[in-house]
C-alpha positions in Angstrom: -11.8 -14.7 11.9 -13.6 -15.0 15.2 -12.0 -17.6 16.2 -8.8 -17.5 15.3 -8.5 -14.5 16.7 -9.8 -16.0 20.4 -7.3 -18.2 19.2 -4.6 -16.0 19.3 -5.4 -14.2 23.0 -5.3 -17.8 24.5 -2.5 -18.5 23.2 -1.0 -14.7 24.4 -2.5 -14.3 27.1 -1.6 -16.3 30.4 -5.2 -14.1 32.3 -7.9 -15.0 29.8 -6.8 -19.2 30.6 -10.4 -21.6 32.0 -12.6 -17.5 31.2 -15.1 -18.1 28.4 -14.0 -15.5 25.7 -17.3 -14.5 24.3 -17.0 -11.6 21.4 -17.8 -8.6 23.6 -16.1 -9.5 26.9 -14.1 -6.3 28.3 -10.6 -7.1 27.6 -9.3 -4.2 28.5 -11.9 -2.4 30.7 -12.1 -5.7 32.6 -8.9 -6.2 33.6 -7.0 -9.0 31.1 -4.9 -6.7 29.2 -3.0 -3.9 28.9 -1.5 -2.1 26.0 2.3 -3.4 26.3 -0.4 -6.7 25.7 -1.6 -4.9 22.7 1.2 -3.9 20.9 1.9 -8.0 20.7 -1.2 -9.0 20.0 -0.6 -6.6 16.7 1.9 -8.4 15.3 0.4 -11.8 16.0 -2.8 -10.7 14.1 -0.3 -8.7 11.2 1.8 -11.5 10.6 -1.7 -14.3 11.4 -4.3 -12.2 8.9 -1.4 -10.9 6.4 -1.9 -6.9 7.3 -0.8 -3.6 8.0 -1.9 -2.6 11.3 -0.4 1.2 11.2 -0.3 2.3 15.4 -0.7 6.2 14.2 -4.0 5.1 13.5 -5.5 3.0 16.6 -6.9 3.8 20.2 -6.7 1.1 22.3 -10.4 1.1 23.0 -10.7 -0.5 19.5 -9.1 -4.3 21.9 -11.6 -4.2 24.2 -13.9 -7.4 22.6 -13.2 -9.9 20.3 -15.3 -7.8 18.5 -14.2 -4.2 18.2 -11.0 -6.5 17.1 -12.3 -8.0 14.1 -13.5 -4.9 12.5 -9.9 -3.4 13.0 -9.1 -6.3 11.0 -11.4 -5.9 8.6 -10.6 -2.9 8.3 -6.8 -2.7 7.2 -7.3 -6.4 4.6 -7.0 -4.7 1.7 
């Protein structure tokens, strides 16, 4: 799952070009993504993992690392 998350991030966020995208790299606090990017990424994650992520249940900080994104996705699977 983390590989797919990384693949989506790298395909959609130009600022990550050439960056070593580790599981703990801080995406928001590191300045790689912002709240506008997150909206687009949510759609990508929903399509890739066949889930629905309700925006009202989310906090921006939940998208700060690959690890935290994985937790969000797992929460909405099944």
